[in-house]
C-alpha positions as CSV (number, residue, x, y, z in Angstrom):
1,M,-41.5,-14.4,-43.6
2,S,-42.1,-13.2,-40.3
3,E,-42.0,-16.3,-37.3
4,T,-44.4,-14.0,-35.8
5,G,-47.0,-13.3,-38.5
6,C,-48.0,-10.2,-39.6
7,R,-48.4,-6.4,-37.8
8,H,-52.0,-7.2,-37.8
9,Y,-51.9,-10.6,-35.9
10,Q,-49.2,-9.1,-33.5
11,S,-51.3,-6.8,-32.3
12,Y,-54.2,-9.2,-31.8
13,V,-51.9,-11.3,-29.7
14,K,-51.1,-8.4,-27.4
15,E,-54.9,-7.8,-26.9
16,H,-56.2,-11.4,-26.3
17,S,-52.9,-13.4,-26.0
18,Y,-53.1,-17.0,-27.5
19,D,-55.9,-18.5,-25.4
20,T,-58.5,-17.6,-27.9
21,F,-56.5,-19.7,-30.7
22,R,-55.8,-21.9,-28.5
23,V,-59.3,-23.1,-27.5
24,I,-60.9,-22.1,-31.0
25,D,-58.2,-25.0,-32.7
26,A,-58.8,-27.1,-29.6
27,Y,-62.3,-27.6,-30.3
28,F,-63.6,-26.0,-33.9
29,A,-60.2,-27.5,-35.9
30,A,-58.8,-29.9,-34.0
31,C,-61.0,-32.0,-32.3
32,V,-58.8,-33.2,-29.3
33,N,-62.1,-35.5,-27.4
34,K,-65.3,-36.3,-27.9
35,D,-66.8,-33.4,-26.1
36,A,-65.0,-30.9,-29.0
37,R,-66.1,-33.0,-31.4
38,E,-69.6,-32.7,-30.5
39,K,-69.6,-28.9,-29.9
40,K,-67.8,-28.6,-33.8
41,S,-71.3,-31.0,-34.7
42,I,-73.8,-28.6,-33.1
43,H,-72.6,-25.2,-33.2
44,C,-70.0,-25.0,-36.4
45,N,-72.1,-24.0,-39.3
46,C,-72.0,-20.7,-41.1
47,F,-74.1,-17.9,-39.3
48,E,-75.3,-16.5,-42.5
49,C,-76.7,-19.3,-44.5
50,G,-76.2,-22.2,-42.4
51,N,-74.1,-24.3,-44.2
52,Y,-71.6,-27.2,-42.6
53,G,-69.2,-26.9,-45.5
54,I,-65.5,-28.2,-45.2
55,Q,-64.2,-24.5,-45.5
56,L,-65.3,-22.9,-42.8
57,Y,-63.6,-19.6,-40.7
58,A,-64.1,-18.6,-36.7
59,C,-63.4,-15.2,-36.3
60,L,-60.5,-15.4,-33.6
61,H,-62.1,-11.7,-31.9
62,C,-66.0,-12.7,-31.7
63,I,-67.7,-15.8,-31.6
64,Y,-68.7,-16.0,-35.7
65,F,-68.3,-19.1,-38.0
66,G,-68.6,-18.0,-41.8
67,C,-68.4,-19.5,-45.5
68,R,-64.9,-19.1,-47.2
69,G,-65.6,-16.1,-49.1
70,A,-68.1,-13.4,-49.0
71,H,-70.1,-14.6,-46.0
72,I,-66.3,-14.4,-43.7
73,T,-65.4,-11.7,-45.4
74,S,-68.2,-9.5,-45.1
75,H,-67.8,-10.3,-41.6
76,L,-64.6,-9.4,-41.4
77,R,-65.1,-5.9,-43.0
78,A,-68.1,-4.6,-40.8
79,K,-66.8,-5.7,-37.6
80,K,-63.3,-4.7,-38.7
81,H,-61.6,-7.5,-37.1
82,N,-58.7,-8.9,-39.4
83,I,-57.5,-12.6,-37.5
84,A,-59.9,-15.4,-38.8
85,L,-59.2,-19.3,-38.1
86,E,-59.9,-21.9,-41.6
87,L,-60.8,-24.9,-39.7
88,S,-60.4,-27.6,-42.1
89,H,-56.3,-27.3,-41.4
90,G,-56.2,-25.1,-38.5
91,T,-54.4,-22.1,-40.5
92,L,-54.6,-18.6,-39.9
93,Y,-56.2,-15.7,-42.3
94,C,-55.0,-12.5,-42.0
95,Y,-58.3,-10.4,-43.3
96,G,-55.9,-6.8,-43.1
97,C,-53.2,-8.6,-45.5
98,R,-55.5,-10.7,-47.8
99,D,-53.6,-13.0,-47.4
100,F,-52.6,-16.3,-45.1
101,I,-50.1,-16.3,-42.2
102,Y,-48.1,-18.0,-40.4
103,D,-46.9,-18.1,-36.2
104,S,-44.5,-20.1,-34.9
105,R,-45.7,-20.3,-31.6
106,S,-49.5,-20.5,-32.8
107,R,-48.0,-23.5,-34.8
108,E,-46.7,-25.2,-31.6
109,Y,-50.3,-24.9,-29.8
110,A,-51.5,-26.2,-33.0
111,V,-49.0,-29.3,-33.1
112,I,-49.9,-30.3,-29.4
113,N,-54.1,-30.4,-30.2
114,R,-53.5,-32.4,-33.7
115,K,-51.5,-34.7,-31.0
116,L,-54.3,-34.8,-28.7
117,E,-56.8,-35.6,-31.4
118,A,-54.8,-38.2,-32.7
119,K,-54.6,-40.0,-29.1
120,D,-58.0,-39.1,-28.4
121,L,-58.9,-41.5,-31.8
122,Q,-56.4,-43.8,-32.0
123,K,-54.9,-42.9,-35.0
124,S,-51.5,-42.0,-36.6
125,L,-50.8,-37.9,-37.4
126,G,-52.6,-36.2,-39.7
127,W,-51.5,-33.5,-41.9
128,Q,-48.5,-31.1,-41.2
129,P,-47.0,-28.2,-43.0
130,W,-43.3,-28.6,-43.6
131,V,-40.9,-27.3,-41.6
132,P,-37.5,-27.2,-43.1
133,S,-34.5,-29.7,-41.1
134,A,-31.7,-28.6,-40.0
135,K,-29.4,-28.9,-43.5
136,E,-32.3,-27.1,-45.4
137,T,-32.2,-24.6,-43.1
138,N,-28.1,-23.9,-43.6
139,L,-28.9,-24.1,-46.7
140,L,-31.3,-21.7,-47.3
141,L,-29.1,-19.5,-45.0
142,A,-26.4,-20.4,-47.8
143,N,-28.0,-18.9,-50.4
144,T,-30.2,-16.0,-50.2
145,R,-30.6,-14.9,-53.4
146,R,-34.3,-16.1,-55.2
147,R,-35.7,-16.3,-58.1
148,L,-38.8,-14.5,-58.1
149,V,-41.2,-15.4,-60.5
150,R,-43.6,-12.4,-61.8
151,P,-46.7,-12.6,-64.1
152,N,-45.7,-12.6,-67.9
153,Q,-42.0,-14.4,-67.2
154,T,-41.5,-17.0,-69.0
155,I,-39.5,-19.0,-66.6
156,G,-40.8,-22.4,-66.6
157,L,-41.8,-22.6,-70.5
158,R,-39.7,-24.2,-72.8
159,G,-40.1,-25.2,-76.4
160,L,-39.4,-29.4,-77.5
161,L,-37.2,-30.3,-80.4
162,N,-39.4,-33.1,-82.5
163,L,-36.6,-35.8,-82.9
164,G,-38.9,-37.1,-85.4
165,A,-42.6,-37.5,-85.0
166,T,-42.1,-37.3,-81.5
167,C,-44.9,-34.2,-81.0
168,F,-47.2,-36.6,-79.0
169,M,-44.6,-37.1,-76.7
170,N,-43.8,-33.6,-76.1
171,C,-47.3,-32.5,-75.1
172,I,-48.0,-34.7,-72.8
173,V,-44.3,-33.5,-71.3
174,Q,-45.7,-30.2,-71.4
175,A,-48.5,-31.1,-69.6
176,L,-46.7,-33.4,-67.1
177,V,-44.4,-30.2,-65.7
178,H,-47.4,-27.9,-65.6
179,T,-49.1,-30.3,-63.6
180,P,-49.0,-28.4,-60.0
181,L,-48.4,-30.9,-57.8
182,L,-46.2,-32.8,-59.4
183,S,-44.1,-29.6,-60.1
184,D,-44.5,-29.0,-56.4
185,Y,-42.9,-33.1,-55.8
186,F,-39.8,-32.4,-58.6
187,M,-39.5,-28.8,-58.0
188,S,-38.8,-29.6,-53.6
189,D,-36.3,-32.5,-55.3
190,R,-38.2,-35.3,-53.0
191,H,-37.0,-38.3,-55.5
192,D,-34.4,-39.6,-53.6
193,C,-33.2,-42.6,-56.1
194,G,-31.8,-46.0,-54.3
195,S,-30.3,-46.9,-57.6
196,K,-26.8,-47.4,-58.7
197,S,-27.4,-46.6,-62.1
198,T,-29.3,-43.2,-61.6
199,H,-29.4,-42.3,-65.6
200,K,-31.6,-45.4,-66.3
201,C,-34.5,-44.4,-63.7
202,L,-36.9,-42.3,-65.6
203,V,-37.9,-40.1,-62.2
204,C,-34.8,-39.4,-62.3
205,E,-34.5,-38.3,-65.8
206,V,-38.1,-36.2,-65.4
207,S,-36.7,-34.6,-62.2
208,R,-33.6,-33.4,-64.3
209,L,-36.0,-32.1,-66.8
210,F,-38.0,-30.1,-64.4
211,Q,-34.8,-28.2,-63.7
212,E,-34.0,-27.6,-67.1
213,F,-37.4,-26.4,-67.6
214,Y,-37.5,-23.7,-64.3
215,S,-33.6,-23.0,-65.0
216,G,-34.2,-20.1,-67.2
217,S,-33.2,-20.9,-70.3
218,R,-35.2,-20.2,-73.6
219,S,-33.7,-22.8,-76.2
220,P,-35.4,-25.5,-76.8
221,L,-35.1,-29.3,-75.1
222,S,-34.2,-32.0,-76.4
223,L,-35.9,-35.3,-74.7
224,H,-33.5,-37.9,-76.5
225,R,-32.9,-39.7,-73.1
226,L,-36.2,-39.4,-71.6
227,L,-37.5,-41.3,-74.9
228,H,-35.0,-43.7,-74.8
229,L,-35.5,-44.4,-71.3
230,I,-39.7,-45.3,-72.2
231,W,-38.8,-47.1,-75.6
232,N,-36.3,-49.7,-72.9
233,H,-39.4,-49.8,-70.8
234,A,-42.4,-49.9,-73.1
235,K,-40.9,-51.9,-76.0
236,H,-44.5,-51.1,-77.8
237,L,-43.5,-47.8,-78.0
238,A,-39.9,-48.3,-79.5
239,G,-39.4,-46.9,-83.0
240,Y,-40.1,-43.5,-84.7
241,E,-43.5,-44.0,-85.9
242,Q,-46.4,-41.8,-84.8
243,Q,-47.9,-42.8,-81.4
244,D,-50.6,-42.0,-79.8
245,A,-50.3,-39.3,-77.2
246,H,-53.1,-41.2,-75.0
247,E,-51.1,-44.5,-75.0
248,F,-47.8,-42.5,-74.3
249,F,-49.4,-40.8,-71.2
250,I,-50.5,-44.4,-69.7
251,A,-47.2,-46.1,-70.2
252,T,-45.1,-42.8,-68.7
253,L,-47.5,-43.0,-65.8
254,D,-46.9,-46.7,-65.6
255,V,-43.0,-46.6,-65.8
256,L,-42.8,-43.3,-63.4
257,H,-45.0,-45.8,-60.7
258,R,-42.8,-48.7,-61.1
259,H,-39.5,-47.0,-60.7
260,C,-41.2,-44.7,-58.0
261,V,-42.1,-48.2,-56.0
262,K,-38.4,-49.7,-57.2
263,A,-37.1,-46.5,-55.9
264,K,-39.0,-46.5,-52.6
265,S,-38.1,-50.4,-52.0
266,E,-33.9,-50.3,-52.9
267,H,-33.8,-47.1,-50.2
268,E,-36.2,-48.9,-47.2
269,S,-33.3,-51.9,-48.3
270,K,-30.3,-49.7,-47.3
271,S,-31.9,-48.7,-44.7
272,N,-32.4,-52.2,-43.3
273,S,-29.2,-53.5,-44.7
274,S,-28.4,-54.1,-40.8
275,G,-31.2,-57.0,-40.9
276,S,-30.8,-60.7,-42.0
277,G,-30.5,-61.2,-46.2
278,S,-33.9,-63.2,-45.9
279,N,-35.6,-60.6,-44.7
280,N,-34.7,-57.4,-47.4
281,N,-35.3,-60.3,-50.1
282,S,-39.2,-60.8,-49.3
283,S,-39.4,-57.2,-48.6
284,N,-37.9,-56.4,-52.1
285,S,-40.4,-59.0,-53.6
286,S,-43.2,-57.0,-51.7
287,S,-42.9,-54.0,-52.8
288,S,-42.2,-54.9,-56.6
289,S,-45.3,-56.7,-57.0
290,H,-47.5,-53.8,-55.8
291,C,-49.8,-52.7,-58.6
292,Y,-50.6,-48.9,-58.9
293,G,-53.7,-47.7,-56.8
294,Q,-51.7,-50.0,-54.3
295,C,-49.3,-47.7,-53.5
296,N,-48.6,-44.4,-52.2
297,C,-45.9,-43.2,-54.6
298,I,-46.2,-39.2,-56.8
299,I,-48.0,-40.8,-59.2
300,D,-50.7,-42.4,-56.9
301,Q,-51.2,-39.3,-54.8
302,I,-52.0,-37.2,-58.1
303,F,-53.3,-39.0,-60.8
304,T,-55.4,-42.3,-59.1
305,G,-58.8,-42.2,-58.3
306,M,-61.0,-45.1,-57.7
307,L,-64.2,-46.5,-60.3
308,Q,-67.4,-48.3,-58.9
309,S,-69.1,-50.7,-60.8
310,D,-72.4,-52.0,-59.8
311,V,-73.9,-54.7,-61.2
312,V,-78.0,-55.2,-60.8
313,C,-79.9,-58.6,-61.0
314,Q,-82.9,-58.0,-62.9
315,A,-84.4,-60.8,-61.0
316,C,-84.3,-60.2,-57.3
317,N,-82.1,-56.8,-57.8
318,G,-79.0,-58.0,-55.9
319,V,-76.5,-55.9,-56.6
320,S,-72.8,-56.5,-57.2
321,T,-69.9,-54.1,-56.4
322,T,-66.9,-54.0,-57.7
323,F,-63.8,-51.3,-57.1
324,D,-61.0,-50.4,-60.0
325,P,-58.3,-47.6,-59.7
326,F,-58.0,-45.6,-62.7
327,W,-55.4,-43.1,-64.0
328,D,-57.7,-41.6,-66.6
329,I,-61.0,-41.9,-67.6
330,S,-62.0,-42.6,-71.3
331,L,-65.0,-41.2,-73.2
332,D,-67.3,-42.4,-75.9
333,L,-67.9,-39.9,-78.9
334,G,-70.4,-41.9,-81.4
335,E,-73.3,-42.6,-81.8
336,T,-74.9,-45.9,-79.4
337,T,-77.9,-47.6,-80.1
338,S,-78.3,-47.8,-76.0
339,H,-78.7,-44.3,-75.8
340,G,-81.2,-43.7,-78.6
341,G,-78.6,-43.0,-80.9
342,V,-77.7,-39.8,-79.9
343,T,-74.1,-38.3,-80.0
344,P,-72.3,-36.2,-76.7
345,K,-72.1,-32.5,-77.9
346,T,-70.4,-31.7,-73.9
347,L,-67.8,-33.2,-71.8
348,I,-70.7,-33.4,-69.1
349,D,-73.2,-35.4,-71.9
350,C,-70.1,-37.7,-72.2
351,L,-69.5,-38.2,-68.5
352,E,-73.9,-38.7,-68.0
353,R,-73.4,-41.1,-71.0
354,Y,-70.4,-43.0,-69.0
355,T,-72.3,-42.9,-65.7
356,R,-75.4,-44.2,-66.8
357,A,-77.3,-47.9,-66.3
358,E,-76.7,-49.7,-69.2
359,H,-78.9,-53.2,-70.3
360,L,-76.2,-55.9,-71.0
361,G,-79.0,-58.2,-72.7
362,S,-79.7,-61.5,-72.8
363,A,-76.6,-62.1,-74.8
364,A,-74.2,-61.1,-72.0
365,K,-76.2,-63.1,-69.0
366,I,-74.2,-62.8,-65.8
367,K,-74.4,-65.1,-62.6
368,C,-76.3,-63.6,-60.0
369,S,-74.9,-64.3,-56.5
370,T,-78.0,-64.2,-55.1
371,C,-79.9,-66.3,-57.1
372,K,-76.9,-68.4,-57.9
373,S,-77.9,-68.7,-61.8
374,Y,-77.5,-66.4,-65.0
375,Q,-79.7,-63.5,-65.4
376,E,-79.7,-60.4,-67.3
377,S,-78.5,-57.4,-65.8
378,T,-77.7,-53.7,-65.4
379,K,-74.4,-52.1,-65.3
380,Q,-73.7,-48.6,-64.1
381,F,-70.6,-46.6,-63.0
382,S,-69.8,-44.5,-60.7
383,L,-66.8,-42.3,-59.1
384,R,-66.0,-43.9,-55.6
385,T,-62.9,-41.6,-55.2
386,L,-61.5,-39.0,-57.6
387,P,-57.7,-38.0,-58.1
388,S,-56.0,-34.6,-57.4
389,V,-55.6,-34.8,-61.4
390,V,-58.6,-36.2,-63.6
391,S,-57.2,-36.5,-67.2
392,F,-60.4,-37.2,-69.7
393,H,-59.5,-39.5,-72.8
394,L,-61.7,-38.4,-75.5
395,K,-61.7,-41.3,-78.0
396,R,-61.8,-39.6,-81.2
397,F,-59.9,-42.9,-83.0
398,E,-62.5,-45.3,-84.0
399,H,-61.4,-48.7,-84.8
400,S,-63.6,-51.7,-86.2
401,A,-63.9,-54.6,-88.8
402,L,-65.2,-52.2,-91.4
403,I,-63.3,-49.2,-91.2
404,D,-61.2,-46.9,-89.1
405,R,-61.7,-43.5,-88.6
406,K,-61.4,-40.5,-86.6
407,I,-64.1,-38.2,-84.9
408,S,-63.9,-34.6,-85.3
409,S,-66.8,-33.8,-83.9
410,F,-66.2,-30.6,-81.6
411,I,-67.2,-31.5,-77.5
412,Q,-67.5,-28.2,-75.8
413,F,-65.5,-28.4,-72.2
414,P,-65.6,-26.4,-69.4
415,V,-62.9,-24.6,-67.6
416,E,-64.1,-25.0,-64.5
417,F,-66.9,-27.8,-63.3
418,D,-68.2,-29.5,-60.4
419,M,-67.9,-33.8,-60.2
420,T,-70.2,-34.1,-57.0
421,P,-73.5,-35.6,-59.8
422,F,-70.7,-38.4,-60.7
423,M,-70.1,-39.8,-57.3
424,S,-70.7,-42.9,-56.4
425,E,-72.6,-41.2,-53.2
426,K,-73.2,-37.9,-53.8
427,N,-75.7,-37.6,-50.7
428,N,-72.8,-38.4,-48.6
429,S,-70.0,-37.5,-50.1
430,Y,-67.5,-35.7,-48.0
431,G,-65.5,-33.2,-49.7
432,D,-64.9,-30.7,-52.4
433,F,-65.3,-31.9,-56.1
434,R,-64.4,-28.7,-58.2
435,F,-61.9,-29.1,-60.7
436,S,-60.4,-27.0,-62.9
437,L,-59.0,-26.7,-66.7
438,Y,-54.6,-26.5,-66.8
439,A,-54.0,-28.5,-69.8
440,V,-55.5,-29.9,-73.6
441,V,-53.6,-31.9,-75.7
442,N,-55.4,-31.8,-79.5
443,H,-54.6,-33.8,-82.3
444,V,-54.9,-32.4,-85.9
445,G,-55.5,-34.5,-89.3
446,T,-56.6,-37.6,-89.7
447,I,-56.4,-41.1,-88.2
448,D,-53.3,-41.9,-90.4
449,T,-51.3,-38.8,-90.3
450,G,-51.8,-35.9,-88.2
451,H,-49.5,-33.9,-85.0
452,Y,-50.0,-33.0,-81.5
453,T,-50.1,-29.8,-79.9
454,A,-51.1,-28.9,-76.6
455,Y,-52.5,-25.7,-74.3
456,V,-51.5,-25.0,-71.1
457,R,-51.8,-23.2,-68.1
458,H,-48.4,-21.2,-67.5
459,Q,-49.9,-18.6,-64.6
460,K,-52.9,-17.8,-63.6
461,D,-55.2,-17.2,-66.4
462,T,-52.0,-17.1,-68.5
463,W,-52.7,-19.7,-71.1
464,V,-49.9,-20.7,-73.8
465,K,-49.8,-23.2,-77.1
466,C,-47.1,-25.3,-77.0
467,D,-46.2,-26.6,-80.9
468,D,-42.7,-28.2,-80.5
469,H,-39.8,-25.7,-80.0
470,V,-42.7,-23.1,-80.8
471,I,-43.8,-21.6,-77.7
472,T,-46.6,-18.9,-78.4
473,M,-49.3,-17.1,-76.0
474,A,-52.9,-18.0,-76.2
475,S,-56.3,-16.8,-75.5
476,L,-58.7,-19.1,-73.1
477,K,-61.4,-19.1,-76.1
478,Q,-58.6,-20.6,-78.2
479,V,-58.0,-22.9,-75.5
480,L,-62.1,-23.8,-75.4
481,D,-62.3,-23.7,-79.2
482,S,-60.0,-26.4,-79.8
483,E,-61.0,-29.7,-80.5
484,G,-59.8,-31.8,-77.7
485,Y,-58.0,-35.3,-77.4
486,L,-57.3,-35.2,-73.7
487,L,-58.0,-32.9,-71.2
488,F,-56.3,-32.5,-67.7
489,Y,-58.4,-31.0,-64.6
490,H,-56.7,-30.3,-61.0
491,K,-59.0,-30.3,-58.2
492,N,-59.3,-27.0,-57.2
493,V,-59.5,-27.7,-53.0
494,L,-56.9,-30.4,-51.8
495,E,-58.3,-32.2,-48.4
496,Y,-55.5,-33.8,-46.3
497,E,-56.1,-37.1,-44.7
């Protein structure tokens, strides 16, 4: 990548200098002071549709703001302008190259503006793009050969050996390996393990698996080390019996989360080894006591969302609100008397049922904090915040006192959909809540015996079916026609905080 952008940007700078970029970035991207924030709130809307969306572009050749997509590109094409500034993150876009570009001097101006913004708002400096350190630069210069991944290449695809009814584990590993943000994390070698025995660290093992998947080898992998680590840290999954893929997924996230927290605390204790021993002990105890949803490890960054529960008293209409973190959303598929005995047909139906107000009845009275007495109430779930990856668990295995059965009814699920209708603050929610499907785990068989397979999106518009050690090409129709047990969606647009 060039340090001076593309030839179109170089021509732009010769004609206009850096002044236009510096001013537009200061007032409409970084908002360095109160005056800039006021100007942005008044003037920063799409000239075509009037939208105040989060992804607006400013033409750097003239005074024009346009939405991402048709509005800004039609202006650039009509006026024969090439350079625009994306205002959410302050990135340069070249219409001539049809791509985002990097210019080192422009980035220096942008960093100055971000520091002025942080100082004016008295907050910490926000997201910054990755800049290689001296060590990383030397490594890149010493290793000039790069592996170029072209369309239709199989790099990143590996079959997984079935070690004896371990298809549930193979499917979850395939889904995790093809989770974009998780792949970025482990492929950039971000995990810094402070443990003396790295062979006992599940995060180290997962990091090794990512390297194996993308090594270029095509032979199937054996997950015996991963299985052994899971058995050691999740005793209820130990043994060669068939396990539930959803249960294994949650257990894996839990162990990964705990090992990330432990690695971080050990790394910090080493950094603070010059301090007193008592201080180090207190730091370790506080770090290990973190529960998921309250730390900043890679698992929480990707998978943790916040669920809002509102209980409304029927006597005084007082509302009691609680918040709980979640790693996945489990959705009922069977008939319910509270909803007229209607069974859901689509994923949207399931979510509408999940977020619908439910009358708790006289047998489940709750003490109202306002009335100070037990009253009937209604309870309603909504999504306060969404993670970068949302996983839906379709509850196909029903266990009751009378019968255990599998619900095999077809549930239609989309390739892309918007989660805004299920948010707690639909009108005031800031952000883009569109999600795209990238993995589906299926179960074939009965509640007692069966087999797990997975569909994963390998590249854009390219899907494969993972059946243990066998990897075959799949069409999108095959994916959407499958039964679906676990559905994995990733966010289309990431907002940096």
